C-alpha positions in Angstrom: 141.5 98.0 199.3 139.5 99.2 196.3 139.1 102.9 196.2 136.3 104.4 194.1 136.5 108.2 193.8 133.8 110.4 192.5 135.5 113.5 191.0 134.1 116.8 190.0 133.9 120.5 190.5 131.9 122.3 193.1 128.1 121.5 192.9 128.6 118.7 190.4 126.5 116.3 192.4 129.2 114.3 194.2 127.5 114.3 197.6 124.1 113.5 196.0 125.6 110.6 194.2 127.2 109.2 197.4 123.9 109.6 199.2 122.2 107.7 196.3 124.7 104.9 196.6 124.1 104.6 200.3 120.4 104.6 199.8 120.7 101.9 197.2 123.0 99.8 199.4 120.5 100.0 202.3 117.6 99.1 200.0 119.6 96.1 198.9 120.1 94.9 202.5 123.3 96.6 203.6 123.8 96.9 207.4 124.8 100.4 208.4 127.4 100.1 211.2 128.3 103.7 211.4 126.9 107.0 210.2 128.0 110.6 211.0 127.0 113.9 209.5 129.9 116.3 208.8 130.8 119.4 207.0 129.2 122.8 206.8 125.6 122.6 208.0 126.0 118.8 207.9 125.1 118.1 204.2 128.0 115.6 204.0 128.6 112.4 205.8 130.8 109.4 206.7 129.3 105.9 206.8 130.4 102.4 207.1 128.2 99.6 205.8 128.4 95.8 205.3 127.0 94.7 202.0 127.5 91.3 200.4 130.2 90.4 203.0 132.2 93.5 202.1 132.9 96.4 204.5 132.4 99.7 202.6 133.4 103.1 203.9 131.5 106.0 202.2 132.8 109.6 202.6 130.9 112.3 200.8 133.1 115.2 201.7 136.2 115.9 199.5 136.5 119.6 199.4 140.0 119.7 200.9 142.9 117.3 201.4 142.2 117.1 205.2 138.6 115.9 204.5 139.9 113.3 202.1 142.5 112.2 204.6 139.6 111.7 207.2 137.8 109.3 204.9 140.9 107.3 204.0 141.8 107.1 207.8 138.3 105.9 208.6 138.5 103.2 205.9 141.8 102.0 207.2 140.7 102.0 210.9 137.6 100.0 209.9 139.6 97.5 207.8 137.3 98.3 204.9 137.4 96.4 201.7 136.2 99.4 199.7 136.4 103.1 200.1 133.9 105.2 198.2 134.8 108.9 198.5 134.8 112.2 196.6 137.5 114.6 195.4 136.7 118.1 194.4 138.9 119.1 191.6 140.6 121.8 193.7 142.3 119.0 195.6 145.4 118.1 193.6 145.3 114.6 192.1 148.9 113.9 193.1 148.4 114.9 196.8 145.2 112.9 196.8 146.9 109.7 195.5 149.7 110.1 198.1 147.0 109.6 200.8 145.8 106.3 199.4 147.3 102.9 200.2 150.1 102.2 197.7 148.5 98.9 196.6 144.9 100.1 196.2 142.8 99.5 193.2 141.8 103.1 192.3 138.8 103.7 190.1 137.5 107.2 189.2 134.0 108.3 188.4 133.9 111.8 186.9 130.8 113.9 187.3 129.9 117.4 186.1 126.9 119.6 186.2 125.0 119.6 182.9 126.1 122.5 180.7 122.6 123.7 180.0 121.4 123.1 183.6 118.9 120.6 182.3 117.6 118.7 185.3 116.7 115.7 183.1 120.3 115.4 181.8 121.6 115.7 185.4 119.3 112.9 186.6 120.4 110.7 183.7 124.1 111.4 184.4 123.6 110.6 188.1 121.7 107.4 187.3 124.5 106.2 184.9 127.2 107.0 187.5 125.2 105.2 190.2 124.9 102.1 188.1 128.6 102.2 187.3 129.5 102.5 191.0 127.2 99.7 192.0 128.9 97.5 189.4 132.3 98.4 190.8 131.1 97.6 194.3 129.9 94.2 193.1 133.2 93.2 191.5 
């Protein structure tokens, strides 16, 4: 399984980026086979899509090790080819890696809020990360 992890601090735009990936996949013909809102006030979600003959599990909630575990479990249960998830930097990297399949192809996409809170810079960073993720999903 390929695992793509969006990593960043609180409010770095991780959920927004996963939402944009899901939107892009659907616009490119992905079939959504599962979607569930989760988290505080439901801003986060789990989804499973089929895109270009690949099953992809998306999990936008990564604020604790238990949330990350839920996304990994869902990907395994669905026999997903790819897991796209998030990891807030408060979740220890070593504990995170222990949850993943030992033979996974792990890729990381770091995100951070712009230092000067420049909305234009944030949008550009998000767009660059989105294109990078789409490329990884296509490989």
